C-alpha positions, -999 to 999 in steps of 0.1 A, spaced: 202 -65 -35 176 -40 -24 143 -58 -20 108 -43 -19 74 -60 -12 43 -44 -26 10 -59 -15 -18 -58 -40 9 -51 -66 -6 -65 -97 -29 -36 -107 -36 1 -103 -16 20 -77 2 -12 -67 14 -18 -102 26 18 -106 45 15 -73 61 -17 -84 73 0 -116 85 31 -98 106 11 -73 119 -11 -101 132 20 -118 149 29 -86 168 -4 -87 147 -25 -63 141 -62 -67 103 -63 -66 82 -89 -47 47 -86 -62 20 -98 -38 -15 -106 -51 -44 -128 -41 -58 -145 -73 -52 -126 -105 -20 -144 -116 -22 -131 -152 -21 -94 -141 7 -101 -116 28 -118 -144 22 -88 -166 34 -65 -139 65 -87 -134 72 -86 -171 71 -48 -171 94 -47 -141 119 -68 -161 116 -45 -191 128 -17 -168 160 -37 -162 151 -49 -128 139 -82 -115 114 -97 -91 91 -125 -83 54 -132 -75 44 -140 -39 6 -148 -37 -11 -146 -3 -43 -132 11 -35 -101 32 -65 -108 55 -53 -143 63 -27 -142 90 -17 -179 87 -13 -176 49 9 -145 53 31 -161 80 36 -193 59 44 -174 26 68 -149 42 85 -175 64 91 -197 34 105 -168 15 129 -160 43 141 -196 44 149 -194 7 166 -160 11 183 -163 44 210 -138 34 186 -111 24 158 -91 39 129 -70 26 139 -33 33 108 -16 18 73 -27 25 44 -10 7 10 -19 23 -12 -12 -7 -38 -41 -9 -73 -29 -3 -109 -34 -12 -141 -13 -12 -176 -25 -3 -196 7 -1 -229 10 16 -246 33 41 -242 20 76 -279 12 84 -279 -11 53 -244 -25 57 -241 -63 59 -218 -80 83 -195 -92 56 -192 -57 40 -179 -44 73 -157 -74 82 -141 -79 47 -131 -43 44 -117 -41 79 -98 -74 75 -84 -65 41 -76 -28 47 -67 -26 84 -58 -60 98 -36 -65 68 -13 -37 80 -7 -57 112 -5 -91 95 22 -82 70 41 -54 89 47 -75 120 64 -102 99 89 -79 84 97 -52 110 121 -72 131 144 -78 101 144 -41 93 153 -33 130 181 -59 130 195 -44 98 190 -8 111 173 3 79 138 1 65 109 19 49 72 11 56 48 30 34 11 26 38 -14 35 11 -44 50 30 -70 73 15 -88 106 16 -116 87 32 -94 79 62 -87 116 67 -122 132 63 -146 103 61 -168 96 31 -205 90 30 -213 54 21 -178 44 32 -180 41 70 -162 7 68 -135 19 44 -130 52 63 -127 34 96 -101 10 82 -80 37 66 -82 60 96 -70 30 117 -40 26 94 -32 63 97 -32 60 135 -10 29 134 14 47 110 19 75 135 23 51 165 47 27 148 68 55 135 76 66 171 84 30 182 111 23 156 125 56 144 158 52 164 166 21 143 164 41 111 131 26 100 106 51 88 68 47 86 47 69 65 14 70 47 2 82 13 -34 93 11 -47 93 -25 -79 111 -34 -97 100 -66 -72 81 -87 -81 66 -121 -79 28 -115 -102 -2 -117 -112 5 -81 -128 38 -91 -144 26 -124 -179 26 -109 -176 63 -98 -191 92 -118 -158 108 -128 -175 136 -147 -195 147 -117 -168 141 -91 -140 160 -108 -160 192 -104 -153 190 -67 -115 187 -73 -96 219 -76 -73 202 -102 -104 193 -122 -94 157 -128 -88 123 -113 -52 115 -104 -30 89 -121 -15 59 -103 20 71 -113 14 103 -94 9 83 -62 38 61 -70 61 91 -73 54 100 -37 60 64 -26 93 64 -44 104 95 -26 94 81 8 114 49 0 145 69 -9 174 79 12 163 115 8 133 108 30 153 95 59 142 123 83 105 120 74 84 96 95 49 94 109 36 116 81 5 113 59 10 129 24 -21 136 5 -23 131 -33 -57 145 -41 -56 174 -65 -64 199 -37 -97 182 -28 -90 181 9 -60 197 26 
């Protein structure tokens, strides 16, 4: 059984990734923090594709919660391991830096950057022991170029990009790849508060992207065909920033 864990897998890009990997034959572990109804909907759609999966709630910013949840899963599945990890969970709390509250900085850094370490460390050893694994980090255009009003988010995503490149070098010999996908403006609930009509004028493709377009790149990076690609950041942004 091929097993993939997608953090923040109940909605948006995470949901699209779950469905893409399910279509590729993966058993999907859907992580979420609180929205059980959305997570169950995603699991039902996974099953409709002929695959299977389960829900695994934990807070990606809470190291103890992660360790408890994943260690319990490993005990229940001692003959299996998670071979694909998609670090997708993330939040935005936009503000200009002089006005930014402590919690706006801390919450975004904890959820978007610390989560990479918290989850990845728990699963990497199993991938190395089995000499196969795929770690795919969902970063952002903001982490590549920086975005006004998103100093916290840009810092977090840039940190994950750096970690992606470093970890890729550490574990490539064991046939474990580490890559990142950097979406631009994607039509999800996370971008509902943005002025799409105004912003799409900046995008050469003249539209926001779809979650499925990001998931398609994740699916490729999770495949055997991407075995010689590691340490890369692939942008999915309609030509906005290259």
